[in-house]
C-alpha positions, 0 to 999 in steps of 0.5 A: 465248419464251412464259413457262412457268407453272412459271417464274412462282414462280421469277420471283416469288421473285426479285422478292421477294428484290430488293424485300426486299434493296433495301427495307432499303437504301432504308428509312433514306432514305425513312423518315427523309426523308434525302437519297439519294446519287445513286450509290445509285440507279445502283448498285441497277439496275447490281447487278441487271443485273450479277447476271443478266448473270452468271447467264444469260451468263457462268456458262453460257457460260464457267464451266460450259463449262470456261473457268474461267480466262477466267471469272475474268479476265472477272469481275475485269475487269468488276468492276474496270471498274464500280468505276472508273466509279463512282469517276470518275462519283461522287467519294467526297466530292462534296458532292451525295452527302453524307447530311448536309443541312447543308454542312460548316462547315470544310474536310474533313481530308486523312485524312478524304478518304483514308478516303472515297477508300478506303471508296467503292471498297470499298463499290462492290466489296461492292455489286457483288461480293456479288450477282455471287458469289451469282449464280455460286453460284446458277447453279452450284447450278441446273446441278448440280441439273439434272445430278443430276436427269438422272443420277437419270432415267438411273439410273431408266431403267437400273434399269427396263431391268435389271429387265425383263432380270431378268424375261425371264431369270426367266420361262423359268427358272420355266417350265423348272422347272414343265415338269420337274414336269409331266413327272415326273407324266406319266412316273408316269402320275399322275392329277394331271397334268391338275391340274398343267397347269391350275395351270401355266396359272394361274401363266403367266397371272399372269406374263403379265398381272400380272408386267409391272406395276411393283407388284402387290397382295401378296394376288395375289403370295401367291395365286401362291405358293400355286398354285406350292406346290400344283403342286410338292406334286403331284410329291412322294412326301411333302408333309406337311412342306411348309408355307406360313403367312401372317400379317398384313394384306395389304390395300392393300399392293403389292410388285414381282412375282415377288420371292420365287419364286426362293427358293421354287424353289430350296428345292423344287429342292435341298431334295428328295432322290431319294425325294421327301422334303423339308422346306420351311417358308415364312413371311410376316409382313406388317406395316404398313411391312415384309414379313418372308419366311422360308423353311427347307428341308432340303438333299437329295442333289441338287447344282447341275450347272451354273453357271446353276443359281443364275440365279434367286437372282442375279436376285432379289438384283439386283432387291432391290438396285435396288428396295430400296437400303438398305431391305432385309435379306437373310440366307442361312444354310447349315449343311450340313443346312438352307438358310435365307433370311431377308428383311425389306423395308421398304415 
C-alpha cells in the first residue's frame, strides 16, 4: 500500500513519542554507564509490537465491532501470557540482571526474594498494560473522530438538500405573488405595467443566476430587495409610508440569498388594506460582524386564507436554523395593529 502524504506527520509523531518515552527509560543506563538488564531490551520492542497489534487488529476487529467480552478476554489472556513468559525467561533475581555491578556479598534474604518475585510481574504489567491501554484509548478516539466527521458530513449534505428544497418552494411562492401584482396593474390598465414586467425580469434573473450560489454579496441582496420594493410600490394607491433604509458598510460581506425576502413579502401581502394603504418600514444596519434587519408593517384587513400562506416564513425560519445555529436572534411581535420582525445575524 502506497504511503499517503497525509499519514507522514502521524507516523513521525508516533516515532517521536516512542523515542521520547523510551529515551527516558534508557537514559539512566546510558548516561551513568550502568549495566542494562537484559529484560529491558526485550520489553521495549515487545511493548511497541503489543501497542500496534492492539491498535490495528484487536480494537478494530473486536472492540469496535461490538465484541467487547471477547476483546476483554483476549486482552487479559495476552497480557497474562506476556507477563508469565517474561517471568520465566528473566527471573526476578537473576544475577545477570542486577543493576549493581558488584556481586552481592551475602545471600539474598527470603523476604527480598519475595519482594522481587512480586515486583517483577507488577513492573511487567505496567510496562505492557499502560501502552496497551493507551493504544485502546487512542484507537477508540480515532474511531469516534472518524464517525463524528462522517456524521457532520452527512448533516451538512442534509442541510444543503434542505436548503435547496426551501429555495425550490420559495421561488414559486415569490413568482406567484409578483404575478398577482402585475395582474392587478394590468386590470387597472396602469402605465406602470411595462415597468413592473421589467422589474420582475430583473428579479427573476437574480434568482436564477445568483440565488443558486451558497452566498452572495450583501450589496446584491439589498439591490434585489430595492427592486422588489419598487415593484410592490407600483400596485399601491399610497406608497408614501413604504420606507427602506440601509445603514453601514456592505462591502466584502456575504450572506445566503433570499434570506429576508419572505418577511418583506409577508409585510406587503398582509400589511395592505383593501384601499391600498399601508405602512411598511424596512431597516438594515450592517456592522462588522453582524446584520440587524428590522421590518414593521401595519396589519391590514386581509387575512391568510389557507394553511400554505405562511410557507415563505416557515422556510426562512428553517433556513436560519440550519445556516446560523446559535448565531442568530429572531423576534416576531404582533400586537393586533402592527407586525414586527427583528432579526440579528452574527456573521
